[in-house]
N, C-alpha and C positions, 0 to 999 in steps of 0.2 A: 740166305736165299731159300726161299721156298720152290720145290721142284715137282711137277707133276708128270709121272710116268705115261709112257705111251702104250696102247691097247696091247694086253696080254704079254707085257715086259714088267720087268723090275731093275733097278739098280744100271739102266742103260745109260745114266747121266754120265758116268764116266767118258763116253764117247764124244761128249759135247764140252770138254774142257778149255777148248779154243773159244767157245762162244758163250760160256756162261761167266758171269761175274758174282764172285764171293761178296754179297752186300746184304745186310738185313733189310735192304729196302727194295731187292730184286726178287721176282717171281719169275718162275721159265717153266715151260711145258714142251714134250715132245709129242707131237701128231696129236693123238687125243688127249694128251696132257695139256697139248697148247691150248686146246677148247677150254679145258678144264682151268688152266691158269688165267686164260682172258676171263672167264666167268669169275674166278675168285677176287681178281683185280678188280672188275668192274664193280662187283659187290661189296668190296672190303672198304671199311672204313679206316682203315690203318694206312700209313705213310707207306707208299710205293713210287718207286722213283723210276724203274725200269722194268718192263715186260718184254721177256725175250720168248718168242715163239719159234720152235725148231720144226721144222715141216709140217706145220700145222695141217691137221685132217681137213681137207677142202674137198666136199662132196658135191656142192650146191649147183654145180654145172651138170650133174647126171641125172637122169632120168630116173622116176620111180621104180622103174623095172628093176634098174641095175641094183638098187638098195634090195629090192624083194628077193633079187636074183642071189645076191651075196649072203643075206639072212638064210635063205633056204639052204644053202650050201654049208653054211655054218651048221645049222640044225641038223643036217644030214651026217656030217661028219666033224666034229668041232677039233678033234685032233689033228687032221689032216688039213683042214683049213687053216689051223693055227700055224703048222709047219710051213703051208706054202705061203703063208702071210708073212710068218718071217723071213724065209727066203728073199721074199721080194721087198721087204724093209732094208736088207743088209745089201743087195743089189747096187751097185756092181762091185763090192768088195767081197772078199771071201770069209768076212767075219761070221763065225759061229756064234749065235744068240743064245745057244740052248741054255747056258746057264741063267739067262735073263728072262727065260718063260715064266709068266705067269699066267695062265690060261683064263682067258677074258670070258666074260659073262654074254650071254646073248644080248641082256639088254643094254649092257655097254656098245656093243657092237651095233646095236641100233640106234642108240643116241650119238655114237660117232658118225654114222654115215648120214643121220638125217638134221645132223646140227648146220642150223643157218649163220654164217658170220653176218653181224649187222652192222652195216656201215656208219650209221648213227652213232652207236654205242663205243664204235673204236674212235670217234671223232671226239665224243665226250670224255673218253678216258684221257686222250690227249690233251684236252680243254683242261683236265685236272691236272696237268703237269707230269703225266706218265711218258717217258720215251719207250717207244714200242720199235723193236727190232723183230725182223723176220728174216729166219734163213730158210731156203729152198734149194733144194738140189736138182741140178738141170736133168741127170738121168733117173728121177725118182719113179717108180713103177708102182707106187701107190696111189699118188694123186698124179693129176694134169698139172705138170709145174708150170706150165704157160699160163694157163687158167689161173691157177694161183697168184701167180706173179703179176697177172694183170689185175686181179682183185687188190692185192695188198699195196702193190705199188703206187695207186692211186691216193693212199691214205698215210703210209708213213714209210720208214726205211726199210729196205728190203735189199738181201744180199742174194744175189741168184748166182750160186757156186757152180760153176763147170765141172763136167766129169765126175760129180758125186750123185748118189741118190739119195733116198729117203733117210738114210741113218748119216747123211752128210759124209760119207767116207767113199 
């Protein structure tokens, strides 16, 4: 399996053992990593049977002012921004993500926030025979879970997990 980490994280895939499939033909990613996993699968010429998107970063329902504000806060104090961000990632669990911190870059945050999921590309990947599964936590404090569910459920299998947040815990 090929796995893509979330923004400002490393080694967090251990939290997703229930959702991940150990296969040479599986690609998975968490949050920002879901965006990267999708683009990898879409652009790959290798065999991929399954794409697992764990709490995909989905911000296309936000105004540009939201993105600018997030970037401004990050630029002003990236350590505080990252700390608060990781608390929101873990919510509502009490998991401390300290050992998984991998301070993100401004450019990565900008890419994450401005990424647009393309329905046509998703459908094309499905037409190529790739099974796409999306996991969304009902209590997500990073993305609007309902908007994310609304978008992805029109296209593929979505698991809307009650009582959990972005980390699916």
